[in-house]
Every structure is written in C-alpha cells, then in structure tokens.
C-alpha positions as CSV (number, residue, x, y, z in Angstrom):
1,M,10.6,-5.0,-7.4
2,H,7.6,-6.0,-9.5
3,I,4.8,-8.5,-9.6
4,K,5.7,-11.9,-11.1
5,E,2.5,-13.8,-10.4
6,I,-0.9,-13.4,-8.7
7,I,-2.6,-16.5,-7.3
8,I,-6.3,-16.1,-6.5
9,D,-8.2,-19.0,-4.8
10,G,-11.8,-18.8,-3.6
11,F,-11.8,-15.0,-3.8
12,K,-14.9,-13.4,-5.3
13,S,-15.5,-14.8,-8.8
14,Y,-12.4,-17.0,-8.7
15,A,-13.8,-20.3,-7.2
16,V,-10.8,-22.4,-8.2
17,K,-7.1,-21.6,-7.9
18,T,-6.2,-19.2,-10.7
19,T,-2.6,-18.1,-11.5
20,I,-2.0,-14.9,-13.4
21,A,1.6,-14.8,-14.7
22,G,3.7,-13.2,-17.4
23,F,3.8,-9.7,-16.0
24,D,6.2,-7.2,-17.6
25,R,8.6,-5.3,-15.5
26,H,7.4,-1.9,-16.8
27,F,3.8,-2.1,-18.2
28,N,0.8,-4.4,-17.9
29,A,-2.8,-4.3,-18.9
30,I,-5.7,-6.5,-18.0
31,T,-8.3,-6.9,-20.6
32,G,-11.4,-9.0,-21.1
33,L,-15.1,-9.1,-21.6
34,N,-17.6,-7.6,-19.1
35,G,-18.1,-10.0,-16.2
36,S,-14.8,-11.9,-16.8
37,G,-13.2,-10.9,-13.5
38,K,-11.0,-8.0,-14.4
39,S,-12.2,-5.9,-11.4
40,N,-11.9,-8.8,-9.1
41,I,-8.2,-9.1,-9.9
42,F,-7.7,-5.5,-8.8
43,D,-9.9,-6.1,-5.8
44,A,-7.6,-9.0,-4.9
45,I,-4.5,-6.8,-5.2
46,C,-6.1,-4.1,-3.0
47,F,-7.2,-6.8,-0.5
48,L,-3.7,-8.2,-0.3
49,M,-2.1,-4.8,0.1
50,G,-4.2,-4.1,3.2
51,I,-7.2,-2.1,2.1
52,T,-9.2,-1.2,5.1
53,C,-12.3,0.3,3.5
54,L,-14.1,-2.8,2.2
55,S,-16.6,-0.8,0.2
56,S,-13.7,0.0,-2.1
57,V,-13.7,-3.6,-3.1
58,R,-17.5,-3.6,-3.3
59,V,-18.3,-5.6,-0.2
60,S,-19.4,-4.9,3.4
61,N,-17.6,-7.6,5.3
62,L,-14.8,-10.1,4.8
63,T,-17.1,-13.1,4.2
64,E,-18.4,-11.5,1.1
65,L,-15.0,-11.8,-0.4
66,I,-15.2,-15.6,-0.3
67,N,-16.6,-17.1,-3.6
68,N,-20.4,-16.9,-3.4
69,K,-20.1,-15.9,0.3
70,G,-19.3,-19.5,1.1
71,S,-22.6,-20.8,0.0
72,T,-21.1,-23.3,-2.5
73,G,-18.9,-25.1,0.1
74,I,-15.9,-22.8,-0.4
75,N,-15.1,-21.5,3.1
76,K,-11.9,-19.7,2.6
77,A,-10.3,-17.3,0.2
78,S,-6.7,-16.4,-0.5
79,V,-4.7,-14.0,-2.6
80,T,-0.9,-14.4,-3.1
81,I,1.4,-12.2,-5.0
82,I,4.9,-13.2,-5.8
83,F,7.2,-10.2,-6.3
84,D,10.5,-10.4,-8.3
85,N,13.1,-9.0,-5.9
86,T,16.2,-9.5,-8.0
87,D,16.9,-5.7,-8.1
88,K,18.6,-5.6,-4.7
89,D,19.1,-1.8,-4.9
90,N,15.4,-1.4,-4.6
91,S,14.7,-4.3,-2.2
92,P,12.5,-3.7,0.8
93,L,14.3,-3.4,4.2
94,G,15.2,-6.8,5.5
95,C,14.4,-8.6,2.2
96,A,17.7,-8.3,0.2
97,D,18.4,-12.0,0.8
98,F,15.3,-13.1,-1.2
99,D,15.1,-13.2,-5.0
100,E,11.3,-13.5,-4.6
101,I,9.0,-12.1,-1.9
102,V,5.8,-13.9,-1.4
103,V,2.9,-12.1,0.3
104,A,-0.4,-13.8,1.0
105,R,-3.6,-12.9,2.7
106,C,-6.2,-15.5,3.6
107,I,-9.8,-15.3,5.0
108,Y,-11.0,-18.1,7.1
109,Q,-13.7,-18.2,9.8
110,G,-13.9,-14.4,10.0
111,K,-10.2,-13.9,10.3
112,S,-7.8,-12.3,7.8
113,T,-4.3,-13.6,8.1
114,Y,-1.1,-12.4,6.4
115,Y,1.9,-14.5,5.4
116,L,5.3,-13.2,4.3
117,N,7.4,-15.8,2.6
118,G,5.3,-18.6,4.1
119,Y,5.5,-17.2,7.7
120,K,2.3,-16.1,9.5
121,S,2.6,-12.3,10.0
122,F,-0.6,-11.1,11.7
123,H,-4.3,-11.2,11.4
124,F,-7.3,-8.9,11.5
125,W,-10.7,-9.9,12.9
126,S,-13.7,-9.2,10.7
127,Q,-16.1,-6.5,11.7
C-alpha cells in the first residue's frame, strides 16, 4: 500500500483545495523554496495519521491548523490521503475488497473527525 494522492483544503498555508499527486511506489521527495509549504505537507500527513502532540506540527490547538486560524472566513480544514491498495497481499485487515483506501480527517467547530472510505469513523474534541 502506498500514497496515490494527498488532498489538503484549508489546512495551515493551504487555503484552497490542493491536490498533490504522482507519487512513486518506492521513493518520493518534496522540494521547493523556503515558505512554499513543504513542512505543511508533512504536518498534514502527521495530522491525518493521528498525531496527538500538536507541538510536533507547530501549533498549540486544533484551531491553529485552520488556514489563518479561521480569520479569513475559512472555518474548517481537511486532509485526505488516497492509498493505492491493489497489492492485496499487503492490504490492511478488512480492506482487501478495496483498490483504494481513502482516509480523511477534518477540523470543524473544535472537533476533529475521521472518515474511512467516506464513512465517519470517530472524532476527538479539541483541548
């Protein structure tokens, strides 16, 4: 299983929906100028994968992950990763029927909600 696409919307410096695609199955590198959002891509991946120590993504609460802390009218943020799951021998338990696994995490009104293949999974309350 490997990443096919990352979709970032309203998260940190990504005010508009941004899709990052074209990942290689074996090796990828993210390059760019200072301030272009490279670290925020990694923060988005960590956020989606369930990081619990928010200082690791350089914020103190979930609201700070929303673009400009919501001051520009953006009141939610989401990160979605689409995983290629065509290698059924390495498929996660219970997911062998899916060629793609879509995991998303959204922040809205102080809640963080997870979705798996479009279905709401669970949420965390902000601290």
